[in-house]
N, C-alpha and C positions, 0 to 999 in steps of 0.2 A: 498663328503657330506660335509655339511656345520658343523663346528666344534660344535658349539650350542647345532644345533639339534643331532648331535654325542652323544656327552655330555648327552642331554636330554635323549635320547633312553636308554644311559644306566644307567642311574639314574630310569628310569622307570622299566626296567627288570633287574634281576640279574640270574646269573645261580644255579641251586642248584638241585641236584638229577637227572642232565644231561636234566634237559629243563627248560625251563623262566617261571617264576613265578612274580606276582605284589610283588613289594620291601616294601610297607608301606600299612598297614591298611587304610590310609586316602584317598590312592589312591583309592580303593575300594569304601570308603564311598562317595566322589567327584562323581566318575564316576556315581552311584547308583542315589547320590543327582539328577543331570543332567539328567539323564535318566527318572527320574519320574516326573522331572517338563516339560521336551519336551513332554512326552507320553500325560498328562493331558492338557495339551494345544493342542496337537491335536485332542484329544479326545473332549476336550470342543468344540473345535470350528466345528468338522465334525457332534456332537450330535444337535448345536443350526442351523447350515445350514439345518439338516435334517428336523428341527423342524417347520425352515422358510420354506424352499418349501415344504414339504408335507401340512402344514396346509393350504398356499397361493394356492397350484394345487388345494384344493378341493374347497376354497370358488371361484376361479376362474371356475372350473367344474359345479360350481352351478348357476353362474352369470354371465360370460365372464369376459372380462377384462374393457370393458365400454358399458355403456347401454345407451340406446334413449329410452327417454319417451314424451309424450305429457302431460305439465304440465297441458293446458285448461281444464277446469271445463264443465260439463254438465250442463244443467238446473236442472236436478234431484240431482247435487251437487258432480255425481261422475266423475271419471277421465275420459278424451276421448282417445280414441285408436290411434295408430298411423295407416297413411293411407300408406301401402306400395306401395310408389311409383318406378318404376322401376329405373327412375335416380338417385332418393336419395340413392338406394339401390345400384347400379352400383357405382357412385360417392364416395360412401362409402368405397366399395371395392376398388376403386383406390388410394387412400389417403397411403402414403408411412406407412409401418411397420402393414398394417393393413392385416391378413390371412384367417378370416374368417368371414362373416356377415350372421347371421340368426335372422328371428323372432322369438316370442315367444307371449303365452296369457297365462293368467290366471285368474281364478276363485275360490272364497271362497265359503266352505260350509262345511258339516258334514258327514262323512262316520259314517252309524250305522249296529250294528249287533242286536240281539234280546237282549242281555244283556250290551253292551258296545257301546259308541259314541266316536268319536274324534273330533276337529276341523282341516280342512285340507286345504291346496290351492292346487289347480289343475294346474298343469304347462303342455301345450302342448308341442308335439313334431312334430315340420314340418317335410315335405320332406328334406330341407334343413339345419337340426337341426344335429352337430355333438354330436354324442351318443357314443363317446369313455370314454368319462369320467362315465357316469352311465352304460355302460357295462363292464368295468373296477370293478365296486362294484357291480354287481348282484353276490348275494350270493346262491339265491333258484330260479328255474325257466328259465327263457331266456326271455329278452328284446322282446317285440312285433314287427315286422315289421309293422312301423305305416304308410309307404307308402299304405299300403294294407288299402279298408275301412272295411273289414272284421275283423279288430282289435279294431273298434271305441268301443268296451263295455271291453278293457282291459286296464288296469292300474298296474303301478309298485308302489307298495309301499315299506315302510321303515320297516328295521325290528323293530324298537320301535314301529310304528304304528300296525305292526302285532301282536307284544305282546300285546300292551294295548287292542287291541280289539281281541286277540286271534283267529287269522285266519292265515290260511296257502294256498301257491299257491293253485290255483285251484278252491278256495273257491268265492262264491256271495254273494255279502253285496252292501246294496243301498247307495246313498249317495244324500242328501238334500241341493239344494240350494234357496236363498232367492234373488229374486228379483222381486218385486212388487206383490209377491205371492210366494206359496212353489211347488217348481219344486222337482221332482224325478227324480233319474237315479239308471238303477241296472247294477253293475260291477262285472267283472272277475277278482280277483287277478290272473295276469299273472306271474310275477316276484317278488320278494323281495330284496333289496337292503340294504348296511350298510356301511355308509363312519365313524360315531363315532363325526360327526358336528351336535351335539343334536339340536341347532336352524334350522337346515334343516330338520333333520332326523325327526322331530316329528311333522313337518307340511305339506310337499312337496311331492305328489303325481304328477307321470307323466301319462299321458294320448295322446291319439289321437288329432291330432292338429283340426279336424274337430269337436271332441266332445266339445272342450275347446270351440271353438267359437260358436257353437249353441248354449252353456250355456250363452255365453254373448251376444247371438243377434246379431252376427255380420256375414258379407260376408268374404269371402275370402282373401279380401284384405285389412283385420283390425286385428290388433293385438295391444296386451298391450305395446309392446316394439319391439326394436331392437339391439340385441346381438354382440358385434364387438369384437372376438379376436384376438389379437396381433403376431406377429413374433417373438418379443423382450420385454418381460417383463420391462427389464432395463428403456426402451425407452416410459414408460406408460405415466409420467405426457408431456414430448415432442407431444406424440399423442395425449393424449387426448386434449391440448391445440389445437391443430390441429383439430382434430373433434370437439370441441367447435365453432370454428372460420367457419368452414364449416355451420355449422347448423344455426349457426346466421344470414349466408348470405342466407341460404336456406329458414328461417322462416320470412325475407324482401321479398324475391320473391314470396312467394307462401302463405304467411298471416295465418303462424301456429306459435304454441307457444310450439316448440319441442326444451329440455334441456337434455343434454349429461351428465352423473356423470359417474366415475371410480371407478373401486373394493375398492380403498383406501377409496375414499367418501362415498361409501354406507355401506361399514362394516368397517368404521374408527376404532372401539374398538377392535376389533381382531388385526388390522395393528399397534395398540398403543401398543398393549401387546407385538407382536412380534419386536417394537422397543426396548422394554423395554431390551430384549434377546439381543440385541447389545452392552447394558451398562455392563449388566452382563460378558457378552465374554471378553471386554476389562478390568473390573477389575480383571477377573482371568487371563487373560495374563499377566497382569502387575504383579500381586503377582508370579506368575510363574516364571517370568521372573528375578523378583528381589530373589527368590528362587534358581534359576540355577545360578547366578551370586555371592550371598553370600556363596553358597555352593562352587563353585569354588575356592573363596577367602579364603576361610576356609581352603580347600585342600592344595591350595599353600601356607599358613600362616604355616601348620602342617609340608609340606615339607621343606620350608627354616629352620623352628627351629630344627627339626630332623638331618636336613644335614648341622647344622652349621660348625661339621669338615671338610665337605667335602668342604665346601665355603673357608675356613681359608685356607687348604692344597693347594686349586687351585692358593686364592690368591698369598700365599707363591711361589709358582711354575710360578708366574707373569701372572696368569691371572687377568683381568681387571673387574671390577664393573657391566662394560656395557654386556662384555662377558658373566658372570656370570647371570646378570640378564634375557638376553637372553636365557640361560639355561632352567631358571626355568621357564618362559615365555611358551618356547618351550615345557616343561614337559608338563604345565599346559593346554596347546592348545590339546595335544597327548591327554590326561584325557578329556577333554572339546568333543572332536569327538568321540572316545570311546562309551563317555556317550550318543552322540547325535543320533549314529549307533542304541545303544541299546532302545534309548527312540523311535526313528520312529519303530523299532520291534516292541516294547512293544504297544506302541499306534495303529497302525495300526491293528495287533494282535486283540486286544482288540474290534479295530470298527468292523472287520469283522467277530467275533463271535458275537456281536450284531447284523448286519445286517442280518446276513444268520440264527440267530439260534434264535433271540428275547429272548436274555436270561433277562432282564429287563423289566418287564411290568409296565404299566401306569394305571390311572382311566381314561378312554374315557369321563367320563361327566366332568372331569375337566382339560384335555390336548388334548381333540377332538381325541387321536388317543390311540392306546391299548398296543403300545409298544416303547419305547425310538429308535428313526429315526438315521440315520447314513447317511451322505452323505459327499465324499471327492470332495474337490478343491484343487488339484495340486498347482494352482497359491496361495491360502490362506496356503500351507503347507510348502513351500519352501520359503516363506515370514517369516514364525515362524520361521524355521531352519536357515536363514540368521540373522533374530533379535536377536536370541539365542545366534549365534556364535561373532556376533559385540558386543553385550553386554557385554557377558561374558568375550571375549576378550578385551576390555576396562578396567574392573572392574579390570584386571590383572596387569596393570601396576603400579598403587600405592603401593601395597603391596610386589611388586618385587624391590622396593626401599631399601627395611630391608635390602636388601645383603650388601650395601652400610656400614652399621652400624656396620657390624661385622668385628672385629678386629683378624686377627692372631696370634698375639701375648696373646691377652687375652685369647681365644678359645685352643690353642695349649699348651699354659701352665697347662692346665689343664688335657689333654688328657694321 
């Protein structure tokens, strides 16, 4: 075993009452400081990643990654629909990173009971619609089989709308639409969903594709737009550019006025808020790294000051300043590693408790979620551990040079 490491281990432990115990309170304080700092960093990253992924998945669930609209205006001043050209749809599916392409139609109106009413946007669920998101958030009832024409009068409303209208699954209510005149439609509440995204929950109602298109006076080859889901969200900007380039060529060849928008462009306020979380996490990481560094430096300084007689004795026996400096650096590294192990255990334990038991709750109206979300990223956690070790180890070099200032003749004179 390396001599400096052997001496460091002897300083870290001593035999007492038949077992090993920490020799100095400073060791325990330094270990606890590193552990708490690392645990806070792990929790912070896990929570921020949880927030970003949870909210992003909800926004994408309602609107997909990229949406294609017809930006042209009709004679009445209303937006024109997209023509569901098979060539257009198939070519979009063939683009790199595109996972799924689906149509959708929307129609604004009012849901009304005898006592209450609510402004809503009716969104269609067509045969090619990916229903996994809405199905996973249904809390009452069951998502209708919209491939069946018998479900044309079934709708899925949010918990927020259900509370406002005081209706439940199985109730009937009327919807009114204005399109050159008043049109009424009777619906049955087949299911109720909840996502806590208030800007969607308060207005969005899902219905049969045929029903919405009839209200819009469109045939089956028309739709409000085309939604495009991607395989890799990290390639959103790159794929958006390719989709926009393809749509531009399609417009020239077919005399259309289609435009594509990605989810960050359509919901910029939400994603700007999520980007602010990145700033917060960097501030926390820098502060916690500083805390860990200062804690381990303080611990090393205390250890050196409390072991001046040991240092003087080692120098008297012929030990060089370099050897003694290595001894105390190794001692501090032992403390650091123990603190990092405890920090990882503490951080993961608290994160798992929150993940599975939802201990800390939030106001959904402010945070779009009812409890603090947690998500682990192994790469991020490994980088945090590596950064903590490197910063703390580098911080040990300067205080270790105090060893050279200790004079054996002055110290041993008073022993």
